[in-house]
C-alpha positions in Angstrom: 75.7 120.4 116.8 72.9 121.1 113.8 72.9 118.3 111.6 71.0 117.6 108.5 70.5 114.5 106.9 69.0 114.3 103.2 68.0 110.9 102.1 65.8 108.6 104.6 66.3 105.3 102.8 67.4 101.8 104.1 70.9 103.4 105.1 70.0 106.9 105.8 67.1 106.4 108.2 68.9 104.4 110.8 71.9 106.7 110.4 69.7 109.7 111.0 68.0 108.0 114.0 71.2 107.4 115.7 72.4 111.0 115.4 69.1 112.2 116.9 69.3 109.8 119.7 72.8 110.9 120.3 71.5 114.5 121.3 72.3 116.4 118.1 69.7 118.8 116.7 68.5 117.1 113.6 66.9 118.4 110.5 65.7 115.9 107.8 64.5 115.8 104.1 63.3 112.9 102.2 61.7 113.0 98.7 58.7 110.9 100.1 58.1 113.0 103.2 56.1 110.6 105.0 59.2 108.6 105.8 60.4 111.4 108.1 57.3 111.1 110.3 58.6 108.6 112.9 61.9 110.9 113.2 59.7 113.9 113.7 57.9 112.1 116.4 61.1 111.5 118.0 62.1 115.2 118.0 63.6 115.9 114.5 62.7 118.7 112.3 61.4 118.3 108.7 62.6 120.5 106.0 60.6 120.9 102.6 63.8 120.8 100.4 67.6 120.0 100.5 68.1 123.8 100.3 66.2 124.1 103.7 68.2 121.6 105.2 71.4 123.3 104.3 70.1 126.6 105.5 69.1 125.4 108.9 72.2 123.5 109.7 76.1 123.5 109.9 76.6 120.0 108.8 74.6 118.1 106.0 74.7 114.5 105.2 73.6 113.1 102.0 72.6 109.3 101.8 71.6 108.9 98.3 71.7 106.2 95.5 74.3 107.7 93.4 75.7 110.1 91.3 72.4 111.4 89.7 70.7 111.7 93.0 73.5 113.3 94.7 74.1 115.9 92.1 70.4 116.9 91.8 70.3 117.4 95.6 73.6 119.5 95.6 73.3 121.3 92.3 69.5 121.4 91.6 67.2 124.2 91.9 66.5 123.5 95.7 70.0 122.0 96.0 72.2 122.5 99.3 75.1 124.3 97.3 73.6 127.8 97.5 72.1 127.5 101.0 75.0 126.0 102.9 76.7 128.5 105.0 80.2 129.7 104.6 82.4 127.1 106.4 79.4 124.5 106.3 80.4 121.0 105.8 78.8 118.6 103.1 79.3 115.0 104.0 78.6 112.5 100.9 77.9 109.2 102.4 76.7 107.7 99.0 78.7 105.4 96.6 79.6 107.9 93.8 82.1 108.0 91.1 85.7 109.6 91.7 84.9 112.2 89.3 81.7 113.2 91.0 83.6 113.7 94.4 86.2 115.9 92.7 83.5 117.9 91.3 81.8 118.4 94.5 84.8 119.2 96.3 85.8 121.8 93.8 82.5 123.4 93.7 82.1 123.5 97.5 85.6 125.2 97.9 84.5 127.7 95.4 81.6 128.6 97.6 83.8 128.8 100.8 82.3 125.7 101.9 83.9 122.0 102.8 83.3 118.6 101.4 84.2 115.3 103.0 83.5 112.0 101.4 82.5 109.3 104.0 81.6 106.1 102.4 80.4 103.2 104.6 80.8 99.3 104.6 77.8 97.8 106.1 74.1 96.5 105.7 71.2 98.5 107.0 71.0 96.3 110.0 74.7 97.3 110.8 73.8 101.0 110.2 70.7 100.5 112.7 73.2 99.2 115.3 75.6 102.2 114.9 78.5 99.7 113.8 79.3 100.9 110.1 83.0 100.9 109.1 83.5 104.3 107.6 86.1 105.4 105.0 86.6 109.1 105.3 88.7 111.5 103.2 88.9 115.4 103.4 90.5 118.4 105.0 91.7 117.5 108.5 90.4 120.3 110.6 86.9 119.5 109.2 87.4 115.8 109.8 88.1 116.5 113.4 84.9 118.7 113.8 82.6 115.8 112.5 84.5 113.0 114.4 81.7 113.1 117.1 79.1 112.7 114.7 80.6 109.8 112.6 81.4 108.0 115.9 77.7 107.8 116.5 77.2 106.1 113.3 80.2 103.9 113.1 82.6 101.5 115.0 85.7 102.6 113.4 87.0 105.1 111.0 89.5 104.6 108.1 91.1 107.8 107.1 92.3 107.8 103.4 93.7 111.5 103.2 93.0 115.2 102.6 91.5 114.6 99.1 87.8 113.6 99.4 87.9 111.4 96.1 90.3 109.0 98.0 87.4 107.6 100.0 85.4 106.6 96.8 88.4 105.0 95.5 88.4 102.9 98.6 84.8 102.2 98.6 84.6 101.4 95.0 87.7 99.0 95.3 85.9 97.1 98.2 82.8 96.9 96.3 84.6 95.3 93.3 85.9 92.7 95.8 82.8 92.2 97.3 80.7 91.7 94.2 83.4 89.3 92.7 83.3 87.3 95.7 79.4 87.0 95.7 79.8 85.9 91.9 82.7 83.2 92.7 80.9 82.0 95.7 77.6 81.3 94.1 79.2 79.6 91.2 81.0 77.3 93.5 77.7 76.5 95.4 76.2 75.7 92.3 79.1 73.5 91.0 79.2 71.5 94.3 75.4 70.9 94.3 75.3 69.9 90.7 77.8 67.1 91.6 75.9 65.9 94.7 77.3 68.1 97.5 74.6 69.8 99.8 75.4 73.4 100.1 75.5 73.3 103.9 78.3 70.7 103.7 80.2 72.8 101.1 79.9 75.8 103.3 81.5 74.1 106.2 84.3 73.3 104.0 84.9 76.7 102.5 84.2 78.3 106.0 87.3 76.6 107.6 89.5 77.5 104.5 88.2 81.0 103.5 86.8 81.9 107.1 86.0 85.6 107.3 82.9 87.7 108.4 82.1 88.5 104.8 82.1 84.9 103.5 80.2 83.6 106.6 77.7 86.3 106.3 77.0 86.1 102.6 77.5 82.4 102.3 75.0 81.7 105.3 72.4 83.9 103.2 73.1 81.6 100.0 72.9 78.4 101.9 69.6 79.2 103.9 68.2 81.2 100.7 67.6 84.3 102.8 67.4 86.7 99.8 64.7 88.9 101.0 64.5 91.6 102.1 67.7 92.4 100.1 70.1 94.8 101.9 71.8 95.8 98.8 70.1 96.1 95.4 71.6 94.7 92.1 71.3 98.2 90.2 73.5 99.6 93.4 76.0 96.8 92.6 76.2 97.7 89.0 77.5 101.2 89.7 
């Protein structure tokens, strides 16, 4: 399958690499063109614009920072909207608003194209290993078409329904819980430390009672003060 990826950041690059290594014909675009060099060396083809990516492929992933970047890549002068072929599929990986997802779906439908929202759970290292958790929503027939690609980048797929925006609802709800957990966990650590309990000892207690991969992962990061490199920027959390 001819697959395009626009956006080769911390998440987009490893996803693109996994798609390429799975044997798909890959066309990539990134605003900083040099980020594509290693993928080109592995056999990918580099496009000079999002429009060119869409023109040369059947399926286009956008892996971008948010609403503004996604709308620019889709609706801009060199965007994918007017170049994606009829029946082509746009898959938005980005965490975007519900309104933006509805707008993308409506506009693609008017163009005779298809839109599928596929939000992801997982940090860059999880993306690298191809073990992301995928939240997918969109028309069923098109979801079936892209399943072989999704299985390359994720270990499981949660289908939310036929309306693409539902994947964004699920993602935003999940992010709200995650950021709330981080806030609560950090305040609990500080409270314990100020009153004479070492963070590691307190972490052992809460791991027993609140044991989960999320608490274990982020709690360990806090205890060991392994804050860099950040896998998720505060500006993205504020969305």
